[in-house]
C-alpha positions as CSV (number, residue, x, y, z in Angstrom):
1,M,-9.3,-11.2,-20.0
2,D,-7.1,-14.3,-19.6
3,F,-5.8,-15.3,-16.1
4,A,-3.8,-18.2,-17.4
5,F,0.0,-18.5,-18.3
6,D,0.6,-18.3,-22.1
7,D,2.9,-21.0,-23.8
8,T,6.0,-18.9,-23.4
9,Q,5.4,-18.0,-19.7
10,T,4.5,-21.9,-19.1
11,Q,7.7,-22.9,-20.8
12,I,9.7,-20.4,-18.7
13,R,8.4,-21.7,-15.6
14,D,9.1,-25.3,-16.7
15,S,12.7,-24.4,-17.6
16,I,13.4,-22.6,-14.4
17,Q,12.0,-25.4,-12.2
18,K,14.1,-27.9,-14.0
19,I,17.4,-25.8,-13.0
20,C,16.1,-25.2,-9.5
21,A,15.5,-29.0,-9.0
22,N,19.1,-29.3,-9.1
23,Y,19.4,-27.3,-5.8
24,S,18.0,-29.1,-3.1
25,D,16.5,-27.7,0.4
26,E,19.8,-28.9,2.0
27,Y,21.8,-26.9,-0.4
28,W,20.1,-23.7,0.5
29,L,20.0,-24.6,4.1
30,Q,23.9,-24.9,4.0
31,K,24.1,-21.6,2.2
32,D,21.9,-20.0,5.1
33,R,24.1,-21.5,7.6
34,E,27.7,-20.9,6.1
35,G,27.2,-18.0,3.6
36,G,28.9,-17.9,0.4
37,F,27.5,-16.7,-2.9
38,P,25.5,-19.4,-4.7
39,G,27.7,-18.8,-8.0
40,D,26.8,-22.3,-9.4
41,F,23.1,-21.5,-9.1
42,A,23.5,-18.2,-10.8
43,N,25.8,-19.6,-13.4
44,D,23.2,-22.2,-14.5
45,I,20.7,-19.6,-14.7
46,A,23.0,-17.4,-16.8
47,D,24.1,-20.3,-19.0
48,A,20.4,-21.0,-19.8
49,G,20.1,-17.4,-20.8
50,W,17.6,-16.2,-18.4
51,L,19.6,-13.3,-17.2
52,G,18.7,-11.7,-20.4
53,I,15.0,-12.4,-20.1
54,A,13.9,-8.7,-20.1
55,V,16.7,-7.2,-22.4
56,P,15.8,-6.7,-26.1
57,E,17.0,-9.1,-28.6
58,E,19.4,-6.7,-30.3
59,H,21.5,-6.6,-27.3
60,G,21.6,-10.4,-26.7
61,G,18.6,-10.7,-24.5
62,A,15.2,-12.7,-25.0
63,G,13.2,-9.6,-25.6
64,L,10.4,-10.4,-23.0
65,G,8.5,-8.5,-20.7
66,V,8.3,-8.1,-16.9
67,S,5.5,-10.4,-16.8
68,E,7.8,-13.2,-18.1
69,A,10.5,-12.0,-15.7
70,A,7.9,-12.2,-12.6
71,V,7.1,-16.0,-13.8
72,M,10.9,-16.8,-13.8
73,M,11.6,-14.9,-10.2
74,M,8.3,-16.6,-8.8
75,A,9.5,-20.2,-9.9
76,I,12.9,-19.6,-8.5
77,A,11.6,-18.6,-4.9
78,E,8.8,-21.1,-5.0
79,S,11.4,-24.0,-5.6
80,G,12.7,-23.4,-1.9
81,A,15.6,-21.3,-3.2
82,G,13.6,-18.2,-1.5
83,F,15.2,-14.8,-1.5
84,A,18.7,-16.2,-1.5
85,G,18.2,-17.8,-4.8
86,A,16.3,-14.9,-6.3
87,S,18.5,-12.3,-5.0
88,S,21.5,-14.0,-6.5
89,V,20.2,-13.1,-10.0
90,H,17.8,-10.2,-9.2
91,M,20.0,-7.4,-10.0
92,N,21.1,-8.9,-13.4
93,I,17.5,-9.2,-14.5
94,F,16.3,-5.5,-14.4
95,G,19.0,-3.6,-12.8
96,L,20.6,-2.3,-15.9
97,N,17.4,-1.0,-17.4
98,P,18.6,2.5,-17.3
99,V,21.4,1.3,-19.7
100,V,18.8,-0.3,-22.1
101,V,17.0,2.8,-22.3
102,H,19.5,5.6,-21.8
103,G,22.8,4.0,-22.8
104,T,24.9,4.9,-26.0
105,G,24.9,2.3,-28.5
106,K,28.6,1.5,-27.5
107,Q,27.7,1.3,-23.9
108,K,25.0,-1.3,-24.5
109,Q,27.2,-3.3,-26.8
110,E,30.0,-3.3,-24.1
111,W,28.0,-3.6,-20.8
112,L,24.9,-5.7,-21.5
113,P,26.3,-9.1,-23.0
114,P,28.6,-9.7,-20.2
115,I,25.8,-9.2,-17.6
116,I,23.3,-11.5,-19.7
117,A,26.3,-14.3,-20.1
118,G,26.9,-13.9,-16.1
119,Q,30.5,-13.0,-17.0
120,H,29.9,-9.7,-15.1
121,R,28.1,-9.3,-11.7
122,A,26.6,-5.8,-10.8
123,C,25.8,-4.4,-7.5
124,F,23.5,-1.2,-6.8
125,G,25.0,1.8,-5.0
126,V,22.1,4.0,-4.2
127,T,21.0,4.0,-0.6
128,E,22.9,5.7,2.0
129,P,23.3,5.5,5.8
130,D,21.6,8.9,6.5
131,A,19.4,9.3,3.5
132,G,17.4,6.2,3.6
133,L,14.5,6.3,1.3
134,D,15.2,10.2,0.9
135,T,17.4,9.7,-2.0
136,A,17.4,13.3,-3.1
137,N,19.3,13.9,0.0
138,I,22.3,11.3,-0.6
139,K,25.7,12.8,0.2
140,T,28.0,10.7,-2.2
141,R,29.5,13.6,-4.7
142,A,30.8,13.1,-8.0
143,E,33.1,16.1,-9.1
144,L,34.3,16.4,-12.7
145,Q,38.0,16.9,-13.3
146,G,38.6,16.8,-17.1
147,E,37.4,13.5,-18.3
148,V,37.1,11.9,-14.9
149,Y,34.6,12.1,-12.2
150,L,36.2,11.6,-8.6
151,V,33.6,10.1,-6.4
152,N,33.5,10.2,-2.5
153,G,30.9,9.1,-0.1
154,A,29.2,6.1,1.2
155,K,26.5,3.3,0.5
156,I,24.6,1.0,2.6
157,W,22.7,-2.3,1.8
158,T,24.6,-2.8,-1.4
159,S,23.9,-6.4,-2.3
160,T,26.5,-8.8,-3.8
161,A,29.2,-6.1,-3.6
162,Q,31.6,-9.0,-1.9
163,T,31.8,-10.7,-5.4
164,A,30.6,-7.8,-8.0
165,N,33.0,-6.3,-10.5
166,K,30.7,-3.5,-11.5
167,I,28.5,-1.0,-9.7
168,L,25.5,1.1,-10.7
169,L,26.2,4.2,-8.6
170,L,24.3,7.3,-8.0
171,A,26.0,10.3,-6.8
172,R,25.2,14.2,-6.7
173,T,26.9,16.3,-9.3
174,A,25.3,19.6,-8.3
175,P,24.2,20.9,-5.1
176,I,20.7,20.1,-4.0
177,E,20.3,24.0,-3.4
178,S,21.1,24.7,-6.9
179,T,18.6,22.5,-8.6
180,P,14.7,23.6,-9.1
181,N,13.7,20.1,-7.9
182,P,15.4,18.2,-5.3
183,I,15.7,15.0,-7.5
184,D,17.7,16.7,-10.1
185,G,21.4,17.1,-9.9
186,L,22.1,13.3,-9.1
187,T,24.0,11.4,-11.8
188,L,24.0,7.8,-12.7
189,F,27.2,6.0,-13.4
190,Y,27.9,2.2,-14.3
191,T,31.6,1.6,-13.6
192,D,34.2,-0.8,-12.2
193,L,34.1,-1.6,-8.6
194,D,37.5,-0.7,-7.9
195,R,38.5,-2.0,-4.6
196,D,41.6,0.3,-4.5
197,H,39.1,2.9,-3.9
198,I,35.9,1.2,-2.5
199,Q,36.1,-0.5,0.8
200,V,33.6,-3.1,1.2
201,E,32.2,-4.2,4.7
202,E,29.5,-7.0,4.9
203,I,26.6,-6.3,7.2
204,E,25.7,-9.1,9.3
205,K,21.9,-9.5,9.1
206,M,19.0,-12.1,10.1
207,G,18.5,-14.0,6.8
208,R,19.8,-14.4,3.2
209,K,23.3,-15.0,4.3
210,A,24.3,-16.5,0.8
211,V,23.8,-12.9,-0.6
212,D,25.7,-10.6,1.0
213,S,24.6,-7.0,1.9
214,N,27.3,-4.6,2.6
215,M,28.4,-0.9,3.5
216,L,30.7,0.8,0.7
217,F,33.2,3.5,1.7
218,I,34.1,5.4,-1.6
219,D,37.2,7.2,-1.8
220,D,38.3,9.2,-4.8
221,L,36.9,6.5,-7.0
222,P,37.9,7.7,-10.7
223,V,34.8,7.3,-13.1
224,P,35.5,8.0,-16.6
225,V,33.0,10.4,-18.3
226,H,31.8,7.7,-20.7
227,H,30.9,5.6,-17.6
228,R,27.9,8.0,-17.2
229,I,24.5,6.9,-18.1
230,G,22.5,9.4,-20.2
231,E,22.8,13.3,-19.2
232,E,24.4,14.7,-16.1
233,G,21.8,15.4,-13.4
234,L,18.9,13.1,-14.5
235,G,20.2,9.9,-13.0
236,F,17.5,9.7,-10.4
237,R,14.8,10.2,-12.8
238,Y,16.2,7.3,-14.8
239,L,16.2,5.1,-11.7
240,L,12.5,6.1,-11.1
241,E,11.6,4.4,-14.2
242,G,12.8,1.1,-13.0
243,F,11.1,1.3,-9.8
244,N,7.5,-0.2,-10.8
245,P,9.5,-3.4,-12.5
246,E,11.5,-3.9,-9.4
247,R,8.4,-3.7,-7.0
248,I,6.7,-6.4,-9.3
249,L,9.7,-8.8,-9.2
250,I,10.0,-8.5,-5.2
251,A,6.2,-9.3,-5.3
252,A,6.8,-12.2,-7.4
253,E,9.4,-13.4,-5.1
254,A,7.4,-12.8,-2.0
255,V,4.5,-14.9,-3.3
256,G,6.8,-17.7,-4.5
257,L,8.5,-18.1,-1.1
258,G,4.9,-17.8,0.3
259,R,3.9,-20.6,-1.7
260,A,6.8,-22.6,-0.7
261,A,6.1,-22.3,3.0
262,L,2.4,-23.2,2.5
263,K,3.5,-26.3,0.5
264,R,5.6,-27.4,3.3
265,A,3.0,-26.8,6.1
266,S,0.2,-28.4,4.2
267,T,2.4,-31.4,3.7
268,Y,3.2,-31.6,7.2
269,A,-0.2,-31.1,8.5
270,K,-1.4,-34.2,6.6
271,E,1.5,-36.3,7.8
272,R,1.8,-35.2,11.5
273,H,-0.7,-37.3,13.6
274,V,-1.5,-36.2,17.1
275,F,-4.4,-37.6,19.4
276,G,-4.9,-40.4,16.6
277,R,-5.5,-38.0,13.6
278,A,-3.6,-35.7,11.3
279,I,-3.5,-32.3,12.6
280,G,-4.6,-31.0,9.1
281,Q,-8.1,-32.4,10.0
282,N,-8.4,-29.6,12.7
283,Q,-10.0,-26.5,11.4
284,A,-7.6,-24.4,13.6
285,I,-4.9,-25.7,11.4
286,Q,-7.1,-25.7,7.9
287,H,-8.3,-22.3,8.3
288,P,-5.2,-20.3,8.5
289,L,-3.5,-22.2,5.7
290,A,-6.7,-21.8,3.5
291,R,-6.5,-18.0,4.3
292,C,-2.9,-18.0,3.5
293,W,-3.8,-19.6,-0.1
294,A,-6.5,-17.0,-0.9
295,E,-4.1,-14.2,0.2
296,L,-1.2,-15.5,-2.1
297,E,-3.6,-15.9,-5.0
298,A,-5.1,-12.5,-4.5
299,A,-1.6,-10.9,-4.6
300,T,-0.5,-12.9,-7.6
301,L,-3.5,-11.5,-9.6
302,M,-2.6,-7.9,-8.6
303,L,1.3,-8.5,-9.5
304,F,0.4,-9.8,-12.9
305,K,-2.1,-7.0,-13.4
306,A,0.8,-4.5,-12.7
307,A,3.1,-6.4,-14.9
308,S,0.6,-6.5,-17.9
309,L,0.2,-2.7,-17.6
310,Y,3.9,-2.1,-17.5
311,D,4.5,-4.3,-20.6
312,A,1.6,-2.5,-22.2
313,G,3.3,0.9,-21.8
314,E,0.3,2.0,-19.4
315,P,0.7,3.6,-15.9
316,C,1.2,1.1,-13.2
317,G,2.5,2.9,-10.0
318,S,-0.4,2.2,-7.8
319,E,-0.7,-1.3,-9.0
320,A,3.1,-2.1,-8.7
321,N,3.2,-0.7,-5.1
322,A,-0.1,-2.3,-4.2
323,A,1.2,-5.7,-5.5
324,K,4.6,-5.4,-3.5
325,Y,2.5,-4.6,-0.4
326,L,0.0,-7.3,-0.8
327,A,2.6,-9.9,-1.7
328,A,5.0,-9.1,1.1
329,E,2.1,-9.3,3.6
330,A,0.7,-12.4,2.2
331,G,4.1,-14.0,2.1
332,F,4.9,-13.1,5.5
333,R,1.7,-14.5,6.8
334,A,2.2,-17.9,4.9
335,C,5.8,-18.2,6.2
336,E,4.4,-17.3,10.0
337,T,1.7,-19.7,9.4
338,A,4.0,-22.5,8.3
339,V,6.3,-22.1,11.5
340,M,3.3,-22.3,13.6
341,V,1.7,-25.3,12.0
342,H,4.9,-27.2,12.6
343,G,5.0,-26.2,16.3
344,G,8.3,-26.6,18.0
345,M,9.8,-28.2,14.8
346,G,9.1,-25.0,12.9
347,Y,11.9,-23.4,15.0
348,A,14.3,-26.1,13.7
349,K,16.4,-25.3,10.8
350,E,16.0,-28.7,9.3
351,Y,12.6,-28.0,8.6
352,H,13.3,-24.9,6.5
353,V,10.3,-22.9,7.4
354,E,12.2,-20.8,10.1
355,R,14.5,-19.8,7.2
356,Y,11.6,-18.7,4.9
357,L,10.3,-16.5,7.7
358,R,13.5,-14.7,8.1
359,E,14.0,-14.4,4.5
360,V,10.3,-13.0,3.7
361,M,11.0,-10.1,6.0
362,I,13.0,-8.6,3.1
363,A,9.9,-8.1,1.1
364,R,8.2,-6.1,3.7
365,I,11.1,-3.7,4.3
366,A,13.0,-3.4,0.9
367,P,12.8,-1.7,-1.5
368,V,10.3,0.5,0.1
369,S,8.6,0.2,3.4
370,R,4.8,-0.7,3.9
371,E,4.1,2.4,5.3
372,L,5.4,4.6,2.6
373,I,3.3,2.4,0.1
374,L,0.4,3.1,2.1
375,S,1.1,6.9,2.2
376,F,1.5,6.8,-1.7
377,L,-1.7,4.9,-2.3
378,A,-3.8,7.2,0.0
379,E,-2.4,10.2,-2.1
380,K,-2.6,9.0,-5.6
381,E,-5.7,6.8,-5.3
382,L,-7.7,8.5,-2.6
383,G,-6.9,12.1,-3.3
384,L,-5.6,12.6,0.6
385,P,-2.7,15.2,1.2
386,K,0.8,14.1,0.6
387,S,2.3,13.0,3.8
388,Y,5.9,12.5,3.1
């Protein structure tokens, strides 16, 4: 059992750090204040070839695993880019896994290289206002008319839709009453985000202003049959295959942001003098920071355990969910502690830690809540009755 990064993973981390070094804390502070997609940052990541880190080599990717993708996303967040930087490329890293696994040869040839090159930007149209995490009960419908599906409905919390030109879209093609299992009858498409048929309205939110979140209103969107991924009715099952790596990457981003906060807080604790001594000499400051370090390290071990299981083709549902839970909580505690260590200055934007605290809330909420993870673990690992 080896807990150290191998040479490839170390090289990935070093390369990502070099790119991130070109984007200062002031850059991300300005993006937080003014918004605007960090396209220059995302383009630099794409130009270096990192958007294809987990895509097979035959499709133009690097052919590496979710472990390497986690190293990459942790390094981005840890640089101070936080969830703004990570979210600008997150969808392109693993979002098109259904195409890699279930797409036709022609679909892979047409769709994957532009995503890897950063020429296309995709958004994720799954969550709906009324359904929330109850994805089986989404209302968006796709009705086949000849060789075209007409899609009508609404989506919410669709990130990057302001600038995306493609959408990975889940819609119901068969009534839920007609399917033996509620998760069947849902079909997955990868198609153009046609603004003549999709109205995109940005949601004002507490953090990560640089990467937009949106409501989508879909009106008679024509989707050619050849834009369907895999078989009709199995779309949600295809998405389920990608849930574990998504949780692992969110965990990596939460740990990275927590580490950025911890570094800032520790530096401030050494430099800030009150009553003739550094505040970091006081155990009331030391102990919370030390606890944050321990919690972040523990979450790191769990997320890389989950990643190694996934890359080995082993079951990892509990580990991936536990990693996301532990990392989100550890990241939140580190960011909160960083604000408190800074005292009044922690409330000032120029010290950055209040931005970290606002952004880390994403990991506690999405893509699945803490409470649902605990319910899942209680059922799967403790044998308790299903509660949801």
